[in-house]
N, C-alpha and C positions, 0 to 999 in steps of 0.2 A: 267702186264698191258693189253697186247693184247695176246689172244690165238688164233690167226688166221693169215691169210695172210695180206699183205699191198700193197700199190702202191707207188713206189719210182719214183719220177719225177725229171729229170734234169731241169735246168732253162734256161740257155743260148742256143738259137737256138733250143730249145725243147718246152718249155712252152711259151717263148717269141722269137720274131725275133730279132737277134742281140746279142751282148755281153753286158750284163747289166752294168758291171763295166766300159767298154769303153764309153757307153752312159752316165754314171754318170760323168765320168771325163770330157766329152765333155760339159755336162750341167754346171759343175763347172767353166770351162774355159770361156764359153760364158757369165756367170754371174759374172766373176771377182774374183772367189774364189781361182783360181790357176793361176800362171804365164804362159805366152805363151811359154817360154822356157821349162818349166816343161811339158806342154801339148804336144809340138812337140816331145820331147824325148820319152814320154810315147806312143804316137801314133805310133812311129817307132817300138817300142817293140810289140805293138798289131798287126801291119802289118806283122812283121816277124813271129809271132805266127800263124796268119791266113794262111800264106804261108808255114807253117810247117818247116820253117828254125829254129825257136826257138820252141822246142817241150815241154819244161818244163815251164808252166806258173808261177812257183815260182820265176823265174827270173824277170818276170814282177811285181809280188807282192812286191819284194824287193824295186823296184823303185816307185811303185804306192802309197804305204801307208805312205811314209815319211812325206807327207804334213799334216798328221793327228796328228803328234807329238804335245802333250800338248793341244789337242782339247778335251773338255768334250764329253763323249759319248752322252749326251743329245743333244748337238749341232749337232753331226753327224746325230742323229735320225731326227732332224728338217730338215736338208738338204736332207736326204733321202726321207722324206715325201713330200717335195716340188718337188723333182725330179720325184718321183713316180706319183704325181698328174698331173704334167705338161708334162711328157715325157713317162714314162714306161707304164702307164696304156693304152696307145694307141698301144703298141707293142705285146700284147698277141695274140697268135694264137687262133682263135675262136673255131676250132674243138678240140684243146687241152683242153679248158675250158669245152666243152661239154663232153669230155671223163672223165675228173675229176668228173664232176657232176654225170655222169652215175655210176662211181665207188662208189661215195658217196651214191647214191640211194641204192646200194647193200651193204651198211654198211661197206665198206672197208676203213680203215684209209689211209690218204694221207700224204706222207712225201716228202718234196723237198730236193734234194741232189745236192749241187753245190759247185764249187770252188770259187764262189763269197763270199764276206765278210758277216759276220753274220747279221749285222743290215739291210743290203739290202735284204737278203734272207728272213729274218723274215717279212719284209714289204710285199714281194710278197706272202708269206705264208698266211698272214692275208687276202689278197685280194681274194685268192681262197679257204679260209676256210680250209686250210691244218691243220693236227693234229700236225705238228712239222716240223723241218728242221735240216739238217746236212750240215754245211757250214764251211768256213774258219773263224777261230776265231781271232779277233783282240785283242792284248794284251792291258790291261789297269791296272791302279793302282788308287784305290779310285775314280773310275769314270772318270779318265783322260787317254786318249789314249796315248800310247808310240810311235806310228808310226811303230810298228813291228807287226808281226802276232804271235799268241800264238801257238807254235808248228810248224807244217808244213801245207802247203796249202792242201785243201781237193781235191786231184786230183790223178788219177791213182791208185796205190796200196794203198795209204792212204784212198781214198774213199772206196775201197773194204773193208779194215780193219774196218773202222768206221761204215759202214753199217752192217757188220757182228756183231760187238760189240753191236751196237744199237739193233739189232734183238734179240741177246741173252739176253740183259738186259731187253727188253720189251716183251719177250716171243712171238716174231713174227716168223711165219713159212715162210721161203723163198720158200719152196716147194709149197706154196699157194699164192705167191706174183707176182706182176707185176713190170717191170722196163721200163722206157722210157728214151732214150738218143739219141744224134745225132753224137757224136764224137768218132773216133776210140780209144781214150784213155779210153773210157767207156766200151770196150768189156768185160773186166774181171768183171766189175760191173754188166753188163747185164747177164753174165753167172751165176751169183749168184741166179737169180730168175727163177721160173718155166716158166714165161711168159715174155720173153724179147722182147721189141719192139724198132726198130730203126726208128728214125724220120728223114725224108727228107734225106735219105742216097744217097750219090753220088756213082758212079761206083766203085771207089776205096774201099769204105767202104763195098759195096756189095760183092766184091771179097774177102775181108779179112774174112768175116763171112760166106762164102760159105760152106755149109755142116753143119753149126750150126742151131739149131732149133730157128732161130730168125724170128720174123714177121717184116714187113715193113709198114710204114704209111706215108702219106704226110700231113703236116699241112699247113694251109693257114690263112692269116690274114683276 
């Protein structure tokens, strides 16, 4: 498919400000789609993750997607569209969009890579005219969601493996590729590409990648 490099962009706190799934749950709660008890429990998990007390977001995913059980995929897409138009569209980093457009001018394909669920990442991809996405897949049967994820969450080693597999399948050269991400869990992902870029790195992240050939950039809304 592609015989060139590509640009791999993380989503949460890289392309947009904040955690897209947290924002989505918040939207659902405010509009009465999930209970207050469910919302509070899930927010506690998100807080623990942000504080690096919980380091594996798959634990959050196990709690988060249960409410989707027996929901048609089409219904989820409708909810995601509403959420995107009312909330997420206002969260994009302006210079991230400019960088994506600059890569597109140079004929480089854009792929979003995220641990967020597939329907949400696909909607973000559509907005930035990305060529595709690699995300956490939701399990479904005959168009009905089961409330579980299909396989494992697209995070850490799994993200690295999936990007590698994707590049082999689509004849993409990592030696000619770019990667953008903000989280320490993405260090191995960034090491895959020739041009790794850390977004809005804090001092801890900078220390972790000291000596590596990483570039740094600040994104603003």
